[in-house]
N, C-alpha and C positions, 0 to 999 in steps of 0.2 A: 632412772628413778633416783631419788634422793636416798641418803642414809638416815635410817630411823634410830631413835635412842635404843631400841631393842637389838640393833646390830652390834652395839658396843660390847656387851658381854661375850658375844660370839668372836669378835676380834681378839679379845684377851684369851679366851679359851684356845683358839687356834694358835695364837702366839705361844702359849704355854706348852701345848702339845708339840709344836715344831721345835721349840727350844730344848725340850727334854729328848727329842729325837736326835739332835745334833751334838749335844754335850751333856755330860753328867757332872760337870764342874759347877758347883753352886754359885761360885763367884761370877762366872760367865753368865749363868742363868739369870742371876739377879740383875746384872748390868743390862742384859737384853730386855728384860721385863720392865726395868725402869725407863729405858729408852722408848719402848713401845708405849708405856703409860703416858710418857711426856708427849709423844706424838698424838696419841688418842685425845689428850686434853686440848689439843689445838686443831683437831680435825675440822675441815670444811664440810659440814653435813649436807650441803647442797649437792656434793658429788656422789656418784653411785658407790655402794659398798666395795665393789672390786677395785676401784681406783684407790681407795684408802687401804684396803688389804695389800695392795701392791707395795705401798711404802712400808708397811709393817714387815712384810717378808723380806724386803731388801735389808732392813735393819738386822734381821735374824741371820741372813746369809753373810753379811759383812762381819758381824760380831763373832760368828761361829766359824768363819772361814770354810763354810760348807756350801758349795755352789748349788746343790740340789738335795735338800734334806730328805725328800720323799722318793729318791731314785729307786731304792731297793723295794719299797712298798709298791711303787708303780709297776715295776717288773713283775712282782708277785701277783698283783691284781690282774695284769694282762694274762699271765700264765693260767690263773684260776678261771678266768673268763673263757680262754681258749679251750680249756677242758670241757666246758659246757657247750661249745660251739656246734659240734655234730648233732647234739640233741636239739638245739635251737633251729638248726637248718632243717631237720626233719619236721619240726612243727610247722615251719613255713611251707615246705614242699608238700606236706600232706593237707594243707589248708585249702578250703574251697576258694579262698581269696588271698593269695600270697602277699599282695601289696598291703592289704589291710592288716594281716598278721605281722608283717615286717615292721610296719609303723608302730603297732602296739608293743612289739618287743623292744623297739628302739626307745620308746617312752619308758617301759619297764626298766631298761638298762640304766636309767638315771638314778637308780638306788645306789649305784656304785660311786660313792663320794666320800673322800677322806675327811671332808668337813664333818662327816657324821659317823663314818665307820672305816676301819682299816682292813676289813676282811670281806670276802665274798662267801656268804653262807649259801650253798647250793639249794637247800630247802627253802630259804627265804627268797632266792631268785625264782625258783619254780612257782612258789606261792604268788609272787608279784606278777609273774608272767600270766599265770592262771587268772589273776584279777584283771590284768590288762586286756587279755583276750576276750573277756566278757564285759569290759568296762563300758558304761554308757556315755561315750564321747558325744559332743554336740552333733545333732543329726546332720549328715552330709559332710562333716569336716574332713574325713579321710578321703572321700570321693573328690572333694574340691582340691585337696592337696595332690591327689593323683592326676587330676586334670591339669593343674598348674605345672606339674613336673613334665607331663607329656607335651605341653605347649612351649615350655621354656627352651630357649636356645642355649642358655648357660645357667648352671645351677651351682651355687656356692653352699657347701655343707660345712657348718661350723661345729667341729668336734668339741666335746666337753672334757671328760676325764679319761685317764688310763683305766683299763678294765671295761668301762662303758663303751669305749671305741670299738671293742670286739662286737658288742651288740649292734653297733651301727652297720656292720658288715651286711646284716640281713636286709636292711633298707637300701643300702647302697647297691646291692645286687639286683634290686628291683628298679633302679633308676637307669637312665641311658648313660652308661659310663663315659662315652666320648664327650658328653656335655657336662660332666660333673667334676668339680674341684673340691677337695676336702682340705679345710684349713685347720692347722694345729698351731700351738703356740711356738713362738720363736725363742723363748727362754724358759727356764724352770720356774714354776710357781705352783705351790700346793701339789695336788695330784693331776693338774691339767695335762692333757695329752700333748706330746711333742712328736717330732719326726721319728725318734726312736720307738715311741709307742705305736705310731702308725705302721712302722716297719714290722714290729713284733706282731701286730694284729693282722698283717697282710693287706692293709688298705690299698697299697699301690697296685695290687692285682685288679682292683675294681675301679679306680679313679686316679686322677692326678692329685698329688699331695703337695701342698705349699705350706709355709708358715706365715704367721701374721706379723712377724718382726717384733713382737712384743713379749715381755715377761709379766704382763699384768693379767690378773684373772679376768675371765670373760673376754669381751671384745671392746676395749677402750680405744675407740677409733683414733683419738689424738695421739695415742702411743704406738699405733701400728705403722708399718712401713708404707711408703708411697705405693709400692707395687701392689700390696694387699688392698689398700684403699681403692685403687683403680679397679681391681676385681670386684670389690664390694659394691662400688658405685655402678658398675656395668652389669652386674648379674641380673638376669631376668627373674630368678627365684633364689631366695636364701632360706635354707633350713637350719635353724638354730637350736642346738641341744643344750639343755641344762639351765640352772638358775642364774649362774653368773652372766651368761650371755643374755638372758632375759633382763637382768638388772641393768646391764649396760646398753641394751639396744631397744628396750620396749617403747621408747619415745622417739625412735628414729623412723622417718618416713621412707621406708623401703619395703619391697614385697617380701616380708619375713614371715615364715611359719615357725612358731616356737613349739618345741616338743620338750616337755619337762614334767616333773612332779613338784608340787608345792610342799617342800619338806620343812619349811620354817614359817612361823606366823607372819613374818614381814612379807614374804613372797605371796602368801595367801591373801593378805590384806591388800597388797598392791594389785593383784590380779582379780580381787573380789571373788575369791573362791574359798572353800573350806580347806583347812589344813589336811594335807594328804591327797588332795585332788590331782588326778592325772590330767594333763592339759595338752590339747592340740589347738593352738591359737593362730588363726590366719590374719592377714593384713587388715581385714575389715572388722575384726572382732575386738 
């Protein structure tokens, strides 16, 4: 999808938040923000927002000499999510349809996003899961995803954020692990999950973990490694988590199932849903 005018204030807000995280020197902060504003003024709006966010956060990392401004917060989010994991596992185990519940919890986990919050509020998580467990997803959507997963010889699972990746464990446990590869990011960007996050979340116990060779948000295929693109092109089924992956892949002709929440007006407009909608979108939708 393209970048909308409404994305620009979000770029600036994220840049300011990240800048304050990496330095309290007002001179450095001003230099970074001026560089970011200069870049934003020259943006190619035909590119998806994550491609542009990629360049902005490279400026921040270079100017601040901080390779991963969100490292501590990501570890904190993973730890907080892991504390909730036993309760989440019980919900799935006690469900009359574990696959259905695991999909719903995976979608609910998309609330963990440092673009919007730096904390996991257990009460908010439980409220969101309660909402997801009763949410009126399109008729037959989860059943179709289950059938596609059963038939697929290879499944590529595109992880989204730290913290959220713990919620993905519930769905990964319902998939045929010998046919599943979980892809994380190859370099630090925002709170997107990397190998260290997958390790902390115990994802390797459930599936093979690879990185996409890129430090761009979402999945900007042109920035990904050849090895990852080969996996992407050959996968029978791709499960894509989160908004940035939707922004970068929603126009790609592959068997992709998008699991996310429309947390901003731009995504809601692009997906033609109301703000706050929980989404399970299959290839034909």
